[in-house]
N, C-alpha and C positions, 0 to 999 in steps of 0.2 A: 592391502585394503582395496576392495572393489574388483575390477575386472581381472587384475593380476594377483589377487589375494583372496582372503576370506570375504564373504558377503558383508557389505556395510551394515552396521547396526545404527539405526537412526533414532534421534530424539526430536520431539516437537514440544515447544513451550508456547502457549497462547493459542487457544482453540476458539477464537471468536468468529466473526463473519467471514474472514478470509482464511484463518488458520484451520478451522474445522474441515472445510472441503479439501484443502491441500493435504492435511494429514490423512484424510480418507483415501485420497489417491495413492498415498504411500502404502497404506495397509493393503489396498487392492492390488498393488504391484508386488506384494509379497515381501516387502522389507520387514525386518524385525523392528518394530516401532515401539518406543516408550514415550508416553505423553504426560504432560503436566499442565494444568490450567487452574485458575482461581475458581472457575465455574465448574461444578461437578457434573452437570448434565452432559456436556460434550465429551468429557472424559469417559463417562459410562457408555456413551454411544460408541466411542472408538474401541473401548475394551470389548464390547460385544462383537465388534468386527474382527478382533484378534490382536489389538494393541495391548501393551502392558502399561499399568498405572505406576507413576512415580509420585512420592510424597513431596518432593522438592526439586528445584532445578539441579541441585548438586547430585541427586540420585539419577536424574536424566543423564548428566554428564558422565557419571561413573559407568553407565551402561551403553554409551553411544560413541561411535566414530564421527558422526556428523550430527550437529544439533541445529535445528531450524527454529527461528524465533518469529512470531507474528504478534507484535505488541503495540499498544496505542501510541507510545512516544518514548522519548529519550529517558525520562525518569524511570519508566518501567523496564527498559532495556538495561539501564545501569543496575537496577535492583536485582534483576534476574541473573545478570552476568557477574557482577562484582559484589553483590550484597551478601548478607549472612545466608548460608545455605545456597549460595549462588553457583553458577557453572564453573567459575574460574578455578576454584580450589580443588575440583575433582576431575579436571579434564584428563582424558587419556593422551598418551603420546601421539602426536600428529592429528589430534582431533581438530575438526573445523567447525566453528560457529558461523552459521549463515543467518545474518539478521535481515529478515525480509520486511521489517518495520520501516516506516518513514520517519527519519530523525534528521537533525541538522548535520551537514557534512562535517563540521568541526567535531561534533559529538561522535560520529563514526570514526574519525581519525583518533580521537582520544581512546575509544574502546579498543581499536586495533593496537594502539601503543601499549595499553594495559595488558592485553592478551599476549603480546610478545614476551612478557615476563613469565609466561606459563608454557607448558608443552604444546599448546594449541595455536591456532590461527583464527583470526576474525575477518570475515568478509561482510561488507555491506552489500545487500542484494535486494533493494526495494523492488516492488512490482507495479505494473500497470495492467489494467484490464478489469478491475473491479470484481465484485462478487461473482458476476457471470464468468469472468475469466478464470477465477479460482474454481468454480464448479465444473467448468468445461476443460480445465487444464490447458488453457490457451494464453496464459499470462505472458507478458514481456518482463523478463528478469534482467535488471541492470546491475552489474557486479563491479565492485571496487575492491582491490586487494591483490594478493599474489596470484599469478596465473596458475601456478602449480596446484594451489589449493582449490581453485575453481575446477580444474580438471579432475581432481579427486572427487569432488562432489557432483560433477556434471551428471553421472548416472542417476542421482537422486533428482536433480532439478529438471531433467528431461521429462519426468512424470508430472510436472507442475506447469510447464510453460512451453510454448512453441518458439519463442525468441529468447535466447540467452546471450547477452553481449557483455564482454569484458570491457569496461569503460576506462579503466586505468587503475591508478594506485588507490589506497584506502581513501574513502570519501568520494571517489568519482562516481560510484553508483548512486549516492545521494544527490550529487550534483545533477546527474541525469534525471533523477526523480523530480528535483526542483524544476528543471526545464520542462519536464512532462506536465507538471501541474500548472506551470505558467501558461502553457499552450492550451491545455484542456479547460481550465477554469476561465481563461479569457474567451475561449470559443463558446462555452456555455453562456457567458455574459452577453456576447455579441449576438448569439442566436436569440436570446431573450429580447435584446434591443430591436432586432429585425422584426420579430413577431409583434411586439408592442407598437412599433412604427406602422406596420401594416394595418393593425386594428385601428390606430388613430386616424389613418387615411380612409377608413371605411372599406378596406379590402379584407377579404376572408384570410386570416393568418394561415389556415390549413392549406389553402390554395398556394399561398406564397411559399410555404414549406415544401409543398409538392414540386413547385417549379424549381426551387433552389436545389432540391435533391437530384435533379437531372443535370445540373451544371457544375461549374468549378467550385461553387460554395458547398457542395456536398461534403458531409463528414459524418462520422459515427455519432458525434454529439448532436448534429442537426437531426439525424435519424431517430436516435433514442431519446435524447433529452428534449428535443423539439416536440416530439409527440407527448412526452410527459407534461410539458408546459401547456399544450393545447388541451389535454385531458385534465389539467390541474391535479395531477397525480404525483404527489411528492412523498409517497412512501419510500423509505430510504433504501438506496443501494449504498452509495457513498454519502455519509451524513454531512450536514453543514458543519457540525462540530469538528469532525476529522479534517475536512477541507479547509476550515479556518486555521487549524494548526498548520496544515501544509502551506497555506498562503503566507502565514507568518514566517515559515522557513524560507520561502521564496524571497520575501521582502528583506529579511535579515541577511540572507546570502548575497543578494544583489547589493545591499548597502555596504557589506564588508568588502566586496570586490570593486566598489566604486562604479557600478553599472546602473545607469538610470533605467527604470522600467515604468515610465509614466502611464502606459496603457493598462498596466496591471493594478495600479493603485486603487482605482474605483472598485475593482473586483474584490480586492482584499477588504476594503472598507464596507462593501455590501455584505460580505460574509460575516464580518464583525457585527454589523447592525442586526443581522438575523439572529446571531447568538444572543445579543443583548435583549432581543425581543422574545427570547425563550423558544425560538424556532430551530434550535441547534440539532434536534432530532430528525428534521426533515431531510429529504434528499437534496443534494447540492444544486439540482435544477431549480430549487426554490429561489435561486438568484432572480428568477423571473419576477417574483413578487416585489422585489426592491425596484426593479426597472419599471414595472407597471405602476407602482405607487409614485415614483418620481415623475412619471408622465401624467399623473393626475387621473389615472384610470381606476379600475376596480380595486378595492381594498379588502384584504382578508384579515 
């Protein structure tokens, strides 16, 4: 299978914001790709590019050596892998499921344990880089599970990301993603606080951002999301809804491990507040709105 055997046959389940561009890269790399998704439009688009359509995850498994998943959460992953007409019952010998969704680490470990009872292997491989990273194939892919399984699927993953790191045993990829979200979301929140503080002091926030970009406070978050905040452009890349889920995973994981993360608590609370206000479809840079409101500034 792969470099020392026949070409890998690849399956992809979940063709949403992240999954569709990733699957497109695989078609363009000339993999034999079989796709399945609840939404018909992305399936049709991939079929026009040369992919094959499957009626169920089980059918994807029957045709594939490697199956990639990009799904909203643990419930969807469990249904696709273990549910009726799921992947587990139809896996080929030595097949590898690569779950690129963001789910709790304990959930990833349970999935890996369940797949050990089949001919296949389960890798948790969440990603960072957002929609742009998926489009440009520059994702960071954080992998948990057996190293030999990662090496079998590496020829596939190199078409999706520029950084592929084996983080450890099953669940370690999801631990890495939780750490990633802790840092990214906290950074978004503190950038919002800095811009609101500047405005409250009567200083142009755009000039403050420009100054910070030239120093040690520079970050991709300050560059991209700081500009979104200045423009009040909250059209979604990563949505509040998805990042609220991610923040919950961070909070629960930290609690389970007995690690206090007091700086992250207001970030998680602010995301939950936006969801409760019906703003869950906005970009996660809309954390700015909660900081602005807390300061008694402009209200949307």
